[in-house]
Structures are given as C-alpha cells and as structure tokens.
N, C-alpha and C positions, 0 to 999 in steps of 0.2 A: 762730822759725818753728814750724810745726805739728809736733807730736810724732808721729813715724811708727813708734815702737818696736813697737806692736802688730802692724805688718805683718811683723815678723820671725817671727811665729807663723803657720805655714802654714795652719792651719784658719781663723783669722780673715782672713788675706789672701784666701783663696778666697771666703769669704763676703762680704767687702767688695767684691771685684770683681763678684760676682754681683748684690749689692744695688745698686751704682752703675749697672751696665748696665741692670738692670730698671727703675730709677727714671727713667733717661734715656729709655729706650724708652717708658715710660708717658706721658711728656710729649707724645709724638707723638699718642697716643690722646686725651689730655686736650684737645688742640687740635682734633683731627679730629672728635670726636663733636659738639661744639657747632657747628662749621662745617657738618657734614653735616645736623644738625638744622635749622639756619637755612635751608640750601639747600632742604630738603624743605618746610618749613612757612612760611618767610618771617615767622616770629613769634618775638619775643623772649620771649613767655610760655612757649612750648614749650622754648626754650633754658633758661629759668629752672627749668622742671620737672626738668631733668637734675640740678640741685643737690639738689632734694628726693629724687629717686630714688637719689642716691648717699649722702645723709646719713642717711636713716632706717634702711637696713640697717646702716650703720656704727655707729649708736648701739645697735642691738639686738644685732648679732652681735659687736661689739667686746667686750662683757661676756661673752657666752657663749664666744667664742673664747679669752678669757683663762682661763676656768674649764677648758676642755678642755686648754689648754696645761699645766695643773698635774696632769693625770690621765694623759696618754698621752706617748709618746716625742715630744719636740718636733721632732726631725728629721722623723719620719714625718708629723706634722701639717703641718709647713711644706711638705713635698713635696705632700701632698694638696691643701691650699688653694692652693698655687701652680699646681697642675695645673688647678684650677677657673678661676683667673684667666686662664691661658693659653688654655683652651678658649673662654672668652668672647671673647678677642682674636681667635682664629681665626673665631669667629662673626661678629664685626664685619667682618673681612676678607671673608668669604664674602658677606655681605649687600651690602657695597659693590661687590664684583665683579659680582654678579647684578643690581645696581640695584633692590633691593627697595623702597627709599624709604618705609619705614614708621616714623613717629615713635614709635608704641607699641612696636615691636620695639627701637628704640634705648633707650627708657626701661627696658625689661625687662633688656636686656643690661647697661646701666649699673648697675642694681640688683644683678644677680647678680655683676658684677665687684666691686662694693663689698662684697658678702658675702665673697668670696674674700680681699680685702684686709683686712677686719675680722678674719677668723680668722687670717690669716698674720702680721699685724703684732705681736700680743702674743707669738706663738711666736718670731718672729725676734728681737725685742728682748730677750726673757728668755733667749735662748741666749747672748748676749754674755758675761754674768758666768760662764758655765760653760766658756768656751773661752779666756778671758784672765785673768791674775791680777787680784785686786781693785785693786791700785795702778795697773793699766793701764786700768781701765774708763773713767775720764774721757777719756783719750787715744783709746780705741777709739770712744767716742760722738762725740768731736769729728771724727774721720775720717769716720764715717758721716754726720753732719750736714753736713759740708763737701762731701762727694761728692754728697749728694742736693740740696744747695743749688746746686751747680754744674750739676747736671742740670736744676734748675728755671730756671736762667738760659739755658743753652745749648739745652735741648730745645725750648722754644717757638720760639726763633729758627730752629733747624734745621727745625722743622715748618712755620713760616711760609715758609721758603725753598722747601720742597717744594710748598706750596700756590701759591706764585708761579710755579714752573716748570711744573706741570701744572694742568689744569683741576680744578675742585672734585671731580668724580667720581673722576678718576684720582688726584688728590692725596690724598684721604682713604684710598683703597685702599693707596697706597704708604706712608702713615703707619702704618696698621694692620700692614702687612707688616714694617716696620722694628721696630715694637714686638714682634711675635711672634718675630722672629729674635733680637733682643737678649735676650728673656726666656729663651731656651735657656741662657744663661750662668747664670741663677739656678738652673735645674735642675741644671746641672753642679756648681755650688758647694754646693747643698744635698745632692745625692747623695753628695758627698765628705765631708760632715760625719760625725763619729762618732755612734753612738747616744747620745741624751740623754734617758734615761728619767727619770720622776719620782723624786725622792729619797724614801727611806722616811719614814713619819710620825715626827715628833719626839716629845719626852716628853709633849706634849699628847694624843697618840693620834689626832689629827684626820686622817682619811683623805680626801683631796680627792675631790670628785665634780664631774661636768660639768653637773649640773642646777642648779635654782634654789637649792638649799641650799648648793651650793658657791659660787655667786655671793654669797649673803648672808653666808657666812663671811668672804669677802674684804672685803666692804663693812664688816662689823663690825670687822675688824682695822683697816681704814683709819680709821674714826672714833675709834678709841682711840689713834692714833699722831699726836700733834700735828705732828711734823716732816713726815710725808707729807701730812697734811691741809693744812698751811700751804703746802707747795710747790705743791699743786694749786690752792689758793686764789689765790696771787699770780699764777699763770699765767692764771686766769680773769679776774682784775682787769685784767691787762695787755692781754688780747685783747678783752674786752668793752668796756672804756672807752677804749682807746687804739689800736684798729685803724682807720686812716683810709681804707682803700682804696675804700670805697663812695663817698667824696667826691672821688676822683681825677678822674673825668670832668668834674664840675662845676668844680673848681678849674682844671683844664687849660684849659677854655673861658673861664672868667671872668677868670682871673688871668694865665695864661701864653700865651694867644693861639691855642689850637687843638689838634687831635688829636695832633700830633707830641709834645707834652709829656706826654700821658697814658702813652705807652710808657715814658718815662723814670721817671715816678712809680711805675708798677707794677713796674719793674725795680729801683728804687733799694734797697729793703729787702733783696732777694735778693742784690744786688751787695755790700752791706755785710756780710751774713752770710757770703758767700764769702770776702771779704777778711779778715773776723774769724777765720774758720777757718784760713786760710793763715798767720796770725800768732798762733796760739793755743798755742804751745809752753809757755807759762806755766801753762795751765789745770790740768795734772796736778799741779803743785807747790803748789797752794793747798790748805791744810788746813781753813781756815774756810769750807767750801763753802756753809753757810747764809747767812753774811754776803755772800759773793760773789754768791749768787743774788738776795738783796735789792737789792744795789747795781746789779746788771744790770737788774732790773725797773724800779727807779727811774730808771736811765739811759735805758731805753727810753721811759718816759713823758715825761721831760723833753725828750729829743731829738725825740719826736713833736710835743710842744707847740711847740717852737721852729721846727720845720719848717712848722707851720701859720701862723707869722707871716711866713715868708719871701715876698718878692715878686719874687725873682729865681729862675729855674728851677734854675740851678746850685747855689744855696744850699739850696733845698728838697731837691734830690737828695742833696746832701752830708749834710744833717742826717738824712734818711731812711736813708741808708747807715749813719750812726753808730747809729741806732736798730736797724738790721738786725744790726750787729755785737754790740750789747748783747743782742739777742734770741737770737743763736747761743749766747752765754755762758750766758744763762738756760736755754735748752733743754738744753744739755749738763749743767749741774748738776742740773736737775730730773730728767733721765733717770738720771743717775749716782746721785743720792740714792735714787731709787726702787729702782734695781737692787741697790744695796749695802745699803740699810737693811732692805728686805723680805726675809723668809726665802724660800728657793727654792721651798718648797711652796706659797707664796702669790704668787709673783712673776708668774706668768702672769695671774692674776685682777687684780692691781693694774696690770699692764701694759695689760689691757683697759680699765680705768677711765682710765688715762693716754691711751689712744688716743681714747676718747670725748671727754675734755676737750680734747685737742689739735685734734680735728676740729670739735667744737661751738663752742669759744671764738671763733675768728675769724668764724664765720658769725653768731653772736650779736652780735659787734662790728659787722659790716656792718649788721645790723638797727638796732642802737643808734645808729650814726653817721648813717644815713639818716633815721631817725625824728626824732632830735634836730635835725638840720639843717633839717627842715621847720618847726620852731617857733622856733629860735634863730638860724638862718643857718649857712652852711658853716664860717665861721671860728671861731665859738664852739663848734660841735660838735667841730671838729678840735682846737683848742688846749685847750679846756676838758676834753675827754676825756683828753688826755695828762697834764694837771695833776692831774685827779682820780685817775688810775691811780697816779701817783707818790705822791700824798698818802695814798691808802688803803693802799698797800703799806707805807709808813713807819708809819702808825698800827697796822696789823695786826702788824707785826714788833715794835713796842714793847709792844703789849697782850699778845701771846703770844710771849715771847722764846725758845721752844724752837728755832725755826729759826735764830735768831741764835747760839745756843750749839752748834749741831750741828757735829760733826766726824766723819768716817768712822772706823770701827774696822776695822783690817786683819783679814782672816781668818787664823786660826792655821794652817790646813792648805791645801795646794794642791789644786786641783780635778783630778780624774783625767782629765777629758775633754780637757785641753789638748794 
C-alpha cells in the first residue's frame, strides 16, 4: 500500500492537507467557470478561450515564478501567490452573486488566477525536498499526486452535484464559495511552514536573480544535464503523442453508443492514477529511478494504444486506468529526479520549467490527436499515437543512456528546516 511515512513529519503533513484541500476546492471553480461562460454566451468558442486565457500566463509566469522561488523566502512567496489566487476566487464569487454576466471579466479573472498558480506551483514543489529527508521525497511526491488525483476525480463529481441541485446562477456561486472556503486551509498550512530562505551561493559564486538572467542560468543548467533533459523529453513524448482525450467524444458516440460513455472515458485515467497511488508503497524502494521512469512511460504508451483497439467500454476504461497508473509512476519519478538531482539554488527555476512542460504537454497532445484524426481517422490517431510514444521513448533511452543509468545519491547532511 501507499507509503505514508512522510505524514509523520508535522510540517509536511500540514502542507499535504492544505494542498489537497485547495486542489479539491479548485475543481469546483474549474467546473463552474466554463459552465458560467456557456450560460452567458451559449458559445463553445468562448468556453475554448478560457483554455487560452489560462495557458498563456502559465507558460510565461511559470518560468518567472521559478526564478523568484530561488531568490526569496519560498514560504513568503507561496503565501503571496496563494493570496492572489484566493482574491481571484472571491472575485469570481462576487461577480456570480451580483449577476455581472461578462465573458470578458471571466477571461481576465481566469488569466490572473493562472498567474497566481504559475507563481505558487514552483515554490510549493521546491519546498518538499527542504522539509522531508531525501529518501522520503518519492513517497512525499506520491502522496501529493495521489491526493490531487483524488481531488480531480471527486471534485468534478461534487461540483456536478451542486449544479444539479441549484440553478446555474446559484450553482456557480456555491461552487466558488466552496473553493474559497477550502482555500483557507492552504493559508493555514503555508503560514505554519518554517522560513525557507534561499541557500547561500555555492562554489560557483552564482547569485540567483529573478530576472531574465536568472531564467537563462536555469535553462543553461538544464541543457547541460542529460538526466533532467531526458526526463522532460519523455514526458513531452508521452503527452504529445499518446494523450487521447480530444478523441473521447467522437469515440463515445461512434463506438460506445452515446454521451454516457464519455464520462467514463474522461474519468478512467484519473481513476487509474488514484488506484496506482493507493498501491504505491514500492515506489520509494526503487533505486533505478531512471529505468523505472522509462518503463512507466512505455507502459503508458502501450496501454493507450491497446485501449484504442477496445470495442467494449469496460475494456477501454480498464486499459485507460492501467495507463493512468503508469502515468502516476512516471509523474512521481520525474518530479523526484528533478527535486533531488537539481541543486537547491536552481530548484525553483527548474520547477518552473517542469510546470510549463506539465501544463503544455497535454494541450499539445489534444491538438495533435484532433488534427491527426482529421486525416487518418480516430482509431489510427489514438492507437498510432500510443505506439509512437512507446517507440520513441525506447529509442531515446537507448540513444542517450544517461537516464537508464541514473540512481539518486543520498544527501550527506539533514536539512535544517524539517
């Protein structure tokens, strides 16, 4: 079963509770905003613009937020950026109560909320190796991923229940209120963190900066580290070539007989990730983390390809769930390798790059899947994408074996902030 040993550490336990509560609450807003946008405009185009409004700030401020996280106290930065996100949630609540009905305001609030998330995410993730021992980092990441995955499954279901009980106007207001209330737990958890100032410059003498030069230094370090570069590359391969969710509506209608199936298809990967996390006690005991990452990505691609061949809904859901479990393993090892391989003075900047990759990869995958299906058909796009992802991952690992050889090196000294 899942390794819960990091929860014995009070600081991590508080942060874990706060992160889980805020992510669960955010799912209410993630459902309510597009519902409200469609109710106002009756246009799927406007709903699609919400994705652009959220992605562009994430790509820009994810890199900058990572640079800032290497310069200032990460606890203070997390408090400030979380406050920005919370204020936006209150703004969404107020405009829903007042019945403003402005699609432009929703786009602006979505963009500002994405800025808050882009700045807070690198700070939050780079804090983990400072509050738990190195050997516990995989287990800590597994707990975080499992909790957020559970929120991704249960949050939309709870939000849908709210929308069903109340009218659209009242339902979105209640959803925003739930998000705002749950977010207070994040403030409590962050407030109780110890100060986490930047570590003094090492023998290179490089003093981190929050400007463009600081971002460039982080990118230069990344391109000289094959292990980190390859871990990012295999994630992009997995998401760009083997993310089939853009094909779910068409497959549900053509193959499985209606809209009921689409809900199962969209939930299957998250359900598999949740079950994978609950049975992940073995993850911390694996020393060859690079090989484990490669195997997980190949398993993701193969499971996606097989699910595209299934003509029974239960079999497609089962295989997508297997892919989701493999994706959880991949995510944990990618996060762990980045956190333990990178020096702390660069960890925030590399976490910013990680945030951009994680956010951008699935969206590029949606574009790839939809465009390919226009020319080759849904089945070829789905199955072929999974096989291409698995094949490219194997070829990349064999051509550049640094990731296959990677093993984490334990830190000789304990961290003071634990």
